[in-house]
N, C-alpha and C positions, 0 to 999 in steps of 0.2 A: 349554289351560285350565292353572293351575299347581296341585298340589295338595297340602295341609300334610299333613306326615307325622308325628307324635309322635317321640320319639326318648328322649324319658322321660315318668317319671310326672307330672310339671308339666305345667299346661297352658300350650300354645303362647304363648297370650295373657300369663300372665305372667312367660314368658320373656323377652318384648317389652319389657315393663314393665320389666322388672329392668335389662335392656341398653340401654334407651333412657334411663333415668333415671340410670345408670352414665354414659355418653356426656354426657349433657348437663350434669350435676352435675360434671363431674371435675375442674374448675377451683376450686369453691368448698371444697373438702377430702374426709377421707374420713367424718366425721360427719355432714356435709351430705348427704352423698350416700348415708348410711346409714339416716338419719332420710327423707329423701323418697323413698327405694324402699321403706320399711316403711309410709310412707302411703299411697303409691301402689297399691302389692301389695294392700292392705287392701282399699282403694275398688275397687282391679278385681276382686278375689273377689266383696265385694257384689255388684256389676252380674254377674256371672257365676252367682252363687248365685239372683238373683231373675230372671235372663233381662235384664238391662236392658241391650240390645246396644248400641242407640243410644246411651248415656251411654259405655259403654267403649270403643266406636269413638273419641268424641270425647278418651276419656282418653288414651289411646294415641297418638291423632294431636298431642297438644300436643307431646307429649316425641319423635316422631320426625319432624316439621316441626325441628325447634330443629337436629337433629343431620344434617341432609341432607349438610350440608359438613365434618361429621367421621368418618361413617366412609367405608368401599368402596361401591362402586356393588351388590357381590356381596352387601353384609351389607345396603343399603337395599331391595334387591329383597326379602330372605328376610323384612326386617319388613313391608313392606306387604301381602308376598304373606300372610301372618298378619293385616294389619289388615284388607285385600281381603275374605277367607274368614270375615268378621263379616257378611256381607250374606246369608250362607247362613242363620245361624243363624235369623232370626223366622219366624215361620208366617206372619206377615202381610207382604202383599208391598208394603204403604202403607209399613210400617216399613221394608222394604228398600231400597222407593226412599228414603226419609229417609237412610238410611245412604249409598246410594250419591250423594247430592246434598252428603251430610257430606265424604264421602274425595276425590269428584273436585275438589270445588271446594277442598279441602287442597290436594291434588297441583298444580293449576294456578295457586296463588295466585304461585308466584316461577319463571315460567318460561323463564326465563334460565338458573336452575343447572339443570345437566344435564336438559336439554331431552327430550333422545331417551328417556333413562331412566325419566323421569315419563312420557311417552308409552307407553313400555311396559306399566310399571302401569296405567295408566290401562285400556289394552287387555287385561290379566288383570283387572281388575274388569269391566270388562264382561262379558266370557266366566263370570262368576261367575252373573250376573244372570238371572232366569226370565221377571221381567217386561218386555214387549218395550217399554213406554213408559220403565220404568228403562234401558235400554240405549240407546233414543234419547237423554235425557239425556246419560248419560256420552259415546255418540257427540260430541256436540254441546260437550261439557265439552273431547273431546279434537282438537276442531277448532278451538278457541278456542286452545289451549294451543301447539298444533302452528304456528298463524300466528304469536303472541307469543313464541314459542320458535326462531321460524326453522326448522324440523324440518317441514314441509309434504311433503317430498319422502318421509316418511316415511308419510304418511296418504292420498296421492294415488293410490296404488293400490287402494284400498276403494273409488273411486269407480268404477270398473268392475261392481260387484257390487250396484250403488244401488238399481236395480230391485229384484231378490232382498229385499234389505234394508227398502225399504219397504214391500214386501207384508208382511214378518215386523213391522215396528215398526206398521203402520195407526194412521200421526197424522195428523192433522187439517191442515187448510188452512193454518193459522198458522204450525205449525210445518214444513210443507212448504215455505213460501216461507221461509222462516227458513233452513233447510237448504240450499236451490237457490241463495240469494243469495249464502250463506257460500261454497259449495264453486266457484261460478262466480268471487268476486272469487279466491279461493286459486289456481285454475287463470290466471287474469288476471297477478297478482300473480308465479308461479312461470313465468312464460313457457312454461308449456306450450301445446299444441297450442289455436289459436283458435278452433278448430270445438268443441271438448269444453267451452271457458268458455262460448260460444257458446250450445250447446245447453244448461245448467245456467240459461243467463239466461232462455231463451225459457222453458224450464218455471215458472221463478218467474213469467216476465209471463202465462202460460197460468194459473196461477191464478185470477187477477182475474177470470176469464170469466163473466159473469153478476151481476157486483158492481155497484154500485151508484155514479155517477159520484165519489162524495166518496172512496171506498175506493180505485178504480183511478186518482185524483190523488195516490195516494202512490206509484206506479209512475213517474211521470213522467221522472223523473231517470234511471233504469235503461231506459226505452222509448227513450231519444234516445240510450242507451249501445250497447242491441241495436241501433240503425240505422247508429249510426259506425262498430260490428265489422261488422256485416254488409258495408256500404260497401268498409271497409280492408281485411276480409279477400281476398287476392288466388284463393283457390280455392274462395270458396263461391259457388254460382249460385241458389240456392233456396232460400226460408223462405216462412212461411207468417203472417210477422208483419202486413200488412195487413188479415188476419181479427181480430186480437186488441183488444178494447177498451181497451187500455193505448196501442196506438199509434195508434189511430183518435182518441183524445183530443188528441192532440200538431195534429191537422187543423185543429182552430180556433182552437188556444193560439197568441199572438200571437208569444210567445217562439220556438216550436218550430215554427211553420206551414212555413218551408221546410227543416227538417230533415226533416219527413213528406214535403213535394213531393219533397226528393230519392231517397227510400228510395221513393217511386211510380215515379219515372223509371226508377232500376234494376231495377224488377221488372217493366213495362209499357211501356216508352218503348225510343226507339232512340238513336244518340249523337248524332244534330243536336241532340234535345230537350236534353239535356246538358250541350252546349259551350253551347246559347243560357244557360242556368241558370247555369253558370258565369260565364260572361260579367259578368252580373247579380250574381252573388254570392260570386265569390270569395276576399272576405273571410272570408267565415263557412265556407267550406270548411277556409280554411287554421287559423281557430280552433279545429276539432274535428281538427287533426294530417292532413288529408286531403292526399293527394300529386296532383297533378293529372292529373301522367304516368298515374298509376299508375289513376287513375278512368278514363283513358281508354281503357287496355286493358283492364279489367277490361269495361267499356261496349262494349267492340269485340266479345268474345266474349258478352257478352248480346245485343248487336245481331244478330248471326250466330245463334246461339239462334232469337232471334226470327224472322230471315225463313225459317229453316227449319221453322218451324212454320207461318208464313202462306202459302208460298208452293207449296204441294200437291207436297213433296217433290222438286221442282227448283228449283234456285239459278242464275244464269247469274254469269258470274264480274263481268261489267260492273256486277250490280246489288247485288254484295258489294263492288267498288271504291267504289261511291256510299256506299253506307249506310256502312261503316268507312274511308272517305276516305283511303285509301291507293292505293298506286301499282300496277301491272299484276301488276308482277311479286312482290308482296306477297301476293296474295289466296290462294295456294297455302299460304304458311306459316302465315298467321292460321286458315285451315281446319285444317291440320294440328295445331295449340293445340289448336282449340274439339275434334279426335280425342282427344288425348293427355287432354286435360281431362275426358275422358266426356262430352262435352255434347251431341255426335252423333255417328252411325253412315254414314259415308257413303262414295261410289265419287266420285271426280272425273273425269269426262271431258274429259281435256286437249283433244283434237281440237276436238270441240263446244263446249268452255269452256262446261260445266253441271256443278254438283254436285247430285247425284244422294243424294237424303237418304232414308235408311231407316227413323232414329229420331233425336230430340232429347228432351232435358230440357224439361221446365216450369218456369218461373223461378217462378210461384207454382203451389201446389197448393192452393187451396182448394174448396169448395163446387161449383164448375162442373169442374174438374177430377175431383172427384169421382164426379159424375154421370153424364162421362163413362168412369171407369172402369166404373162400375155397366151401365151400356149395354152393354159391351165385354165385359164378365164373362157377362150376359144373351145376348149373341148368341153365345158360344163355347158356354155353357151348353146354347144350342137346338140347336148345330150338333154336337155331340158325343153329344146326344140323340136325334136326326137318326141317325146315324151307327148307335149302337146298337139303335136300331129295324131298321135294314138289315141288319144282321149279326146277329141275331136270327131278322129275317124271312126271313134266305138259309138260316140252319142249318134252322129248321123245315122250309121247303123241301126241303133238302137229304137232314133225317131222314125226311121221308115217301119222298124219292123212291128212298131206299135200303130202306125197308120195303116200296116195291112189288114191287122188281127183287126182294127175299129172296121174295116169296110165286110171284114168275114162274118163278123156280129151282126152288119145290120143285111 
């Protein structure tokens, strides 16, 4: 946080008014500068005396915005430090919010002019605010500024702290939707990790759970985008999209039902089903930028995971070959690919030509998987309770035996 340290008896706000007035009216001549400076300083003093902080901020911003291209970045940062510190003056958090809105809106009006500096000023303002919603509002303005000014690399690191920020802001569903979608779009455009973009997109879609059909319909385009991103990303093999109302609505949508079917194939079917789908809908896949060969490669891995889940821990080389539609000498290569992608843990018995699976990733982790996990945890808890009881019983028996031996010695 930037702190204002007075270096003279004059209020820092008045010093800024004098400096910005002189810089903005310099071309008009000394007399005009003197006249404007006198008028604005009197007005600023009146605002300070009666505590009209919002009016003072508005007055100072008018001149400060004009000189953005006339003075050095160091001077601009000092000027806006004084202006931003005004948000700490009001006793009312509502007034402080209005000032934050005014200042952040003004800062972001010309995003292509010194965008990195504007973003730095925005975060200085953010750190001065006490009201959580005021902080959220300024953060959203910072996102818009970063996008318009093409400096998103400065703000992307903050996304890693989003869970903590959400707890601090405590914002409603509508604000969450706007935030998640904005972040997802930023990550997509910046060519960051497709998984990160997808994560925030699914967070956005998840906010529509329990909403009526009309509201869910607002997210139709984003639901389609989520499906295509999942199918297209080569190292993403698990998602919960099928359980979301925003995705489910596509099943009966004439325009997007095939996109829904494609998702269902990737999450619940094997390669042969995908090949049949592609044969009938190759034009559709191309229209979404999907590459057939990439889809086949991903479906082979997904199909191998499905085999590992369905075949009770052992899969024959022959079954893998037929399911993945590969040659004999490619079987072990695809098993290694699945291991590398952390989809399965297994051993290959080359003599008997079988794969012994000890663990596999679930493609879908929905209600059924949660119930299975709950059942396993209950079993483990029961087993641990038995072990603890046995240890305690043995300890009691051992203590009793030692006590008896002590009596016999006496």
